[in-house]
C-alpha positions as CSV (number, residue, x, y, z in Angstrom):
1,M,0.3,1.0,8.5
2,R,-1.5,-2.1,9.9
3,L,-5.1,-2.6,9.0
4,S,-7.8,-4.2,11.1
5,K,-7.3,-7.9,11.5
6,I,-11.0,-8.5,10.8
7,I,-11.5,-10.2,7.5
8,F,-14.9,-9.8,6.0
9,T,-16.2,-12.8,4.1
10,C,-19.2,-13.3,1.8
11,I,-21.2,-16.5,2.3
12,V,-22.8,-16.3,-1.1
13,L,-21.3,-18.0,-4.1
14,F,-20.2,-16.4,-7.3
15,S,-22.3,-17.5,-10.3
16,I,-20.1,-19.2,-12.9
17,P,-20.9,-21.6,-15.7
18,A,-21.3,-25.2,-14.5
19,I,-18.4,-27.5,-15.2
20,A,-19.0,-31.2,-15.3
21,N,-16.1,-32.2,-13.1
22,A,-14.4,-30.0,-10.6
23,Q,-10.8,-29.6,-11.5
24,R,-7.8,-29.2,-9.1
25,S,-6.9,-25.5,-8.6
26,K,-4.2,-24.5,-11.0
27,L,-4.1,-20.7,-10.5
28,A,-2.1,-19.4,-7.5
29,V,0.2,-16.7,-6.2
30,G,3.2,-16.9,-8.6
31,S,1.1,-17.9,-11.6
32,A,0.9,-15.9,-14.8
33,A,-2.2,-13.8,-15.1
34,P,-4.8,-15.3,-17.4
35,V,-6.4,-13.3,-20.3
36,M,-9.7,-11.6,-19.4
37,D,-12.7,-12.1,-21.6
38,I,-15.1,-9.1,-21.3
39,A,-18.4,-8.8,-22.9
40,H,-19.1,-5.1,-22.0
41,W,-17.2,-2.3,-20.4
42,V,-19.6,-0.4,-18.2
43,K,-17.2,2.3,-16.9
44,S,-14.0,3.1,-18.7
45,E,-11.9,0.3,-20.5
46,F,-8.8,-1.6,-19.8
47,N,-6.0,-2.9,-21.9
48,Q,-4.5,-5.9,-20.1
49,A,-1.5,-6.2,-22.4
50,E,-0.4,-2.6,-21.7
51,A,-1.3,-2.5,-18.0
52,E,1.2,-2.0,-15.2
53,V,-0.1,-3.2,-11.8
54,Y,-3.8,-4.1,-11.8
55,V,-6.4,-5.6,-9.4
56,I,-9.3,-7.7,-10.7
57,E,-12.1,-7.9,-8.2
58,F,-15.0,-10.3,-8.8
59,W,-18.2,-8.8,-7.3
60,A,-22.0,-8.4,-7.7
61,T,-24.5,-5.7,-7.0
62,W,-26.5,-8.0,-4.7
63,C,-23.5,-8.9,-2.5
64,P,-23.3,-6.7,0.7
65,P,-19.6,-7.3,1.4
66,C,-18.9,-6.4,-2.3
67,R,-20.7,-3.0,-1.7
68,K,-18.7,-2.5,1.5
69,S,-15.4,-2.9,-0.5
70,I,-16.3,-0.4,-3.2
71,P,-15.2,2.8,-1.3
72,H,-12.0,1.1,-0.2
73,L,-11.1,0.2,-3.8
74,T,-12.0,3.7,-4.9
75,D,-9.6,5.1,-2.3
76,L,-6.8,2.8,-3.4
77,Q,-7.4,3.7,-7.1
78,E,-7.0,7.3,-6.3
79,K,-4.0,6.7,-4.1
80,Y,-2.0,4.7,-6.7
81,A,-3.3,6.0,-10.0
82,A,-0.3,8.2,-10.6
83,V,2.1,5.2,-10.2
84,G,0.3,2.9,-12.6
85,L,-2.5,1.1,-10.8
86,S,-5.7,0.0,-12.5
87,I,-8.6,-1.6,-10.6
88,I,-11.2,-3.6,-12.5
89,G,-14.5,-4.8,-11.0
90,V,-15.9,-7.8,-13.0
91,T,-19.4,-9.1,-12.6
92,D,-21.5,-11.6,-14.5
93,E,-24.8,-9.7,-14.1
94,D,-26.8,-8.2,-16.9
95,A,-26.0,-4.7,-18.1
96,E,-29.5,-3.6,-17.2
97,V,-28.7,-4.3,-13.6
98,V,-25.1,-3.1,-13.5
99,E,-25.3,0.1,-15.4
100,P,-27.9,1.8,-13.2
101,F,-26.0,0.7,-10.1
102,V,-22.7,2.1,-11.3
103,E,-24.4,5.3,-12.3
104,R,-26.0,5.7,-8.9
105,M,-22.6,5.1,-7.2
106,G,-21.0,7.9,-9.3
107,S,-17.6,8.9,-7.9
108,K,-18.0,6.6,-5.0
109,M,-17.2,3.7,-7.4
110,D,-14.4,5.4,-9.3
111,Y,-12.6,2.5,-11.1
112,I,-13.1,0.3,-14.1
113,I,-16.3,-1.8,-14.2
114,A,-16.8,-4.7,-16.7
115,I,-19.3,-7.4,-17.4
116,D,-17.9,-10.9,-17.9
117,N,-18.4,-12.7,-21.2
118,R,-20.7,-15.6,-20.2
119,G,-18.6,-16.4,-17.2
120,K,-15.4,-17.0,-19.2
121,T,-13.2,-14.6,-17.1
122,S,-14.5,-16.0,-13.8
123,Q,-13.8,-19.5,-15.0
124,K,-10.1,-18.6,-15.9
125,W,-9.6,-16.7,-12.6
126,M,-12.1,-17.7,-9.9
127,K,-12.6,-21.3,-10.8
128,A,-9.0,-21.9,-11.7
129,A,-7.9,-20.5,-8.3
130,G,-10.5,-22.5,-6.4
131,Q,-12.3,-19.4,-5.3
132,K,-16.1,-19.5,-4.7
133,G,-17.0,-16.5,-2.5
134,I,-17.1,-12.9,-3.5
135,P,-15.7,-10.3,-3.3
136,T,-12.4,-11.9,-4.3
137,A,-9.5,-9.8,-5.6
138,F,-6.4,-10.7,-7.6
139,I,-3.3,-8.5,-7.5
140,V,-1.2,-8.7,-10.7
141,D,2.3,-7.1,-10.7
142,R,4.3,-5.5,-13.5
143,S,5.6,-8.8,-14.7
144,K,2.0,-10.0,-15.2
145,T,2.4,-12.4,-12.2
146,I,-0.4,-12.9,-9.6
147,Q,0.9,-11.8,-6.1
148,F,-2.3,-12.0,-4.1
149,I,-5.7,-13.8,-4.1
150,G,-8.2,-13.1,-1.5
151,H,-10.6,-10.6,0.1
152,P,-10.1,-7.0,-0.8
153,L,-10.8,-5.9,2.8
154,S,-8.3,-8.3,4.3
155,P,-5.2,-6.8,6.0
156,E,-2.9,-8.7,3.6
157,F,-4.6,-7.1,0.5
158,E,-3.6,-3.5,1.1
159,L,-0.2,-4.5,2.5
160,T,0.6,-6.6,-0.5
161,L,-0.7,-3.9,-2.9
162,D,1.5,-1.3,-1.3
163,Q,4.6,-3.5,-1.7
164,V,3.7,-4.4,-5.3
165,M,3.2,-0.8,-6.2
166,S,6.6,0.0,-4.9
167,G,8.1,-2.9,-6.7
168,R,9.1,-4.6,-3.4
169,Y,7.0,-7.8,-3.4
170,N,7.5,-11.2,-5.0
171,K,6.5,-14.0,-2.8
172,E,8.5,-16.6,-4.7
173,K,11.7,-14.6,-4.7
174,Q,11.3,-13.7,-1.0
175,A,10.8,-17.3,0.0
176,A,13.8,-18.5,-2.0
177,A,16.0,-15.9,-0.4
178,A,14.9,-16.3,3.1
179,S,17.5,-18.8,4.1
180,T,20.4,-16.8,2.6
181,I,19.2,-13.6,4.4
182,A,19.0,-15.4,7.7
183,T,22.5,-16.7,7.2
184,A,23.7,-13.2,6.4
185,R,22.2,-11.9,9.6
186,R,23.8,-14.6,11.7
187,N,27.1,-13.8,10.2
188,A,26.7,-10.1,10.9
189,K,25.7,-11.0,14.5
190,G,28.8,-13.2,14.8
191,Q,31.1,-10.5,13.4
192,S,31.8,-12.3,10.1
193,W,31.6,-9.1,8.2
194,E,32.8,-10.2,4.8
195,A,30.7,-13.3,4.8
196,A,27.6,-11.3,5.7
197,K,28.5,-8.7,3.0
198,R,28.9,-11.5,0.4
199,L,25.5,-13.0,1.2
200,Y,23.7,-9.6,1.2
201,S,25.2,-8.9,-2.2
202,E,24.1,-12.3,-3.5
203,V,20.5,-11.6,-2.6
204,L,20.6,-8.0,-3.9
205,A,21.9,-9.4,-7.2
206,V,18.6,-11.3,-7.5
207,D,16.4,-8.1,-7.1
208,K,17.6,-4.8,-5.8
209,M,14.1,-3.4,-5.3
210,I,12.5,-6.3,-3.5
211,F,15.4,-6.7,-1.1
212,A,16.3,-3.0,-0.8
213,E,16.0,-3.1,3.0
214,L,19.3,-5.1,2.9
215,Y,21.1,-2.0,1.9
216,I,20.0,-0.4,5.2
217,E,20.9,-3.6,7.1
218,Q,24.5,-3.4,5.7
219,F,24.8,0.3,6.6
220,E,23.7,-0.5,10.1
221,M,25.9,-3.5,10.3
222,L,28.9,-1.4,9.5
223,L,27.9,1.5,11.7
224,L,26.5,-0.2,14.8
225,K,27.9,-3.8,14.9
226,K,31.3,-3.3,13.2
227,R,31.5,0.3,14.5
228,D,33.3,1.4,11.4
229,T,31.7,4.8,10.9
230,N,33.9,5.7,7.8
231,A,33.1,2.4,6.1
232,A,29.4,2.9,6.9
233,Y,29.2,6.3,5.3
234,E,31.3,5.3,2.3
235,F,28.6,2.7,1.8
236,A,25.9,5.3,2.3
237,I,27.4,7.5,-0.4
238,H,27.6,4.4,-2.7
239,I,23.8,3.8,-2.1
240,I,23.0,7.5,-3.0
241,K,25.0,7.4,-6.1
242,T,24.0,4.0,-7.5
243,R,20.5,3.5,-6.3
244,G,18.9,7.0,-6.1
245,E,17.6,7.3,-9.6
246,E,15.9,3.9,-9.7
247,D,14.9,3.7,-6.0
248,P,14.5,7.2,-4.4
249,E,12.5,5.7,-1.5
250,L,15.5,3.8,-0.4
251,L,17.3,7.1,0.1
252,L,14.5,8.2,2.5
253,W,15.1,5.0,4.5
254,L,18.8,5.8,4.6
255,A,18.2,9.4,5.7
256,D,15.9,8.1,8.5
257,A,18.5,5.6,9.6
258,I,21.1,8.4,9.9
259,I,18.8,10.6,12.1
260,D,17.9,7.7,14.4
261,P,17.8,9.2,17.9
262,E,19.5,6.2,19.4
263,L,22.7,6.9,17.4
264,Q,25.6,8.7,19.1
265,P,26.4,12.2,17.8
266,A,29.6,10.9,16.3
267,Q,27.7,8.3,14.4
268,R,25.2,10.8,12.9
269,R,26.6,12.6,9.8
270,M,23.8,15.0,8.9
271,P,25.3,16.2,5.6
272,V,24.9,12.7,4.2
273,A,21.3,12.5,5.5
274,I,20.6,15.8,3.7
275,Q,22.3,14.6,0.6
276,A,20.2,11.4,0.6
277,A,16.9,13.3,1.2
278,E,17.7,15.9,-1.5
279,A,18.6,13.1,-4.0
280,A,15.4,11.3,-3.2
281,L,13.3,14.3,-3.9
282,K,15.3,14.9,-7.1
283,H,14.6,11.4,-8.4
284,A,11.0,11.1,-7.2
285,K,8.5,10.3,-9.9
286,Q,6.4,13.3,-8.8
287,K,8.6,16.3,-8.2
288,N,6.1,17.7,-5.7
289,D,5.5,14.4,-4.0
290,P,4.5,15.5,-0.4
291,K,6.1,12.3,1.1
292,Y,9.5,13.3,-0.2
293,L,9.1,17.0,0.6
294,A,8.0,16.2,4.2
295,A,11.0,13.8,4.5
296,L,13.4,16.5,3.5
297,A,11.7,18.9,5.9
298,K,12.3,16.4,8.7
299,I,15.9,16.0,7.9
300,K,16.3,19.8,7.7
301,F,14.6,20.1,11.1
302,H,16.9,17.6,12.7
303,N,19.9,19.5,11.3
304,G,18.6,22.7,12.9
305,D,17.6,24.3,9.6
306,L,14.2,25.5,10.8
307,E,13.4,27.9,7.9
308,D,14.1,25.2,5.3
309,A,12.1,22.7,7.3
310,I,9.1,25.0,7.4
311,E,9.3,25.8,3.7
312,Y,9.6,22.1,2.6
313,Q,6.8,21.1,5.0
314,R,4.7,24.0,3.6
315,L,5.2,22.7,0.1
316,A,4.3,19.2,1.2
317,Y,1.1,20.5,2.8
318,F,0.0,22.4,-0.4
319,S,0.9,19.4,-2.6
320,A,-0.9,16.8,-0.5
321,N,-4.3,15.3,-1.3
322,E,-7.1,17.0,0.5
323,K,-7.7,13.8,2.6
324,K,-4.1,13.9,3.9
325,K,-3.6,17.6,4.4
326,D,-4.2,17.4,8.1
327,V,-1.2,15.2,8.6
328,Y,1.1,17.6,6.8
329,K,-0.5,20.6,8.6
330,R,0.3,19.1,12.0
331,G,4.0,18.8,11.0
332,L,4.0,22.3,9.6
333,D,2.5,23.7,12.8
334,G,5.0,21.8,14.9
335,Y,8.0,23.2,13.0
336,R,6.5,26.7,13.2
337,R,6.0,26.4,17.0
338,H,9.6,25.3,17.4
339,A,10.8,28.3,15.4
340,G,8.5,30.7,17.3
341,V,6.7,31.6,14.0
342,A,3.0,32.7,14.2
343,Q,0.7,30.0,12.7
């Protein structure tokens, strides 16, 4: 989902201890995350060593753009809490100022809040990264590597966070593989199937999660460019058997590729699509994940299994967060109308 292209900026400067001589920025995307130095935890606490993905946002109570980002960060914390996200807001203000503010915000500011230890954390992060304006957010992935530095309301922030949470983002690896991927695609376009396959495999050997879309590219290469339906579906079964447990979302992509309305009927093997969607649900981290339930409902619907489609969509609706129930309800109503079932 694309966010607004408007990037809010704060014209005020973040207060950090004065340093005699400005140093060249050393902290950047791809750098190891520095250690935090916190004087006081205002709301909850955070163990950096044991963390999975985390966001550190530098903010202040007096900064209007910072206050504007608070509900957005709260929504993201709620959205990704179950899959390991921690958001930490760090300020250098006094506890006498911060604590009443956080208390007034209540559930609207529902993430970890900390007070910096005499500016030491901002020096290691903000100063080292050459950042002066607030709010500024840093996204740190599971390998303790910084993957984003910038405004928490920028389009890139949420897009990057979504990819990091799914394990599909590493700027350095993606940049290094770009040329090989481009060559693989040229080979596929030029019908050099084996060369394309070799290059796809070479990139996937680097990281199967980050480059997972290449599995779908290979499937579509075999199915649409080479027009070898049997080989395509042999590869699809291989994906289901070898990647489902670690990457169930990939199986949803595969199922969607199979039900593509532009495919010819002979190219669309629905039993494989169903197998992929069922395996994805089986391996999902949350067994009642509405995304996986709704995906299986869609596949069942395209296969003409209306009763199953309605049931899986109903389960998705009841499992969904209150804020997202309307989306699943519309799908459920659509299936029921198609089946002539009273709503």
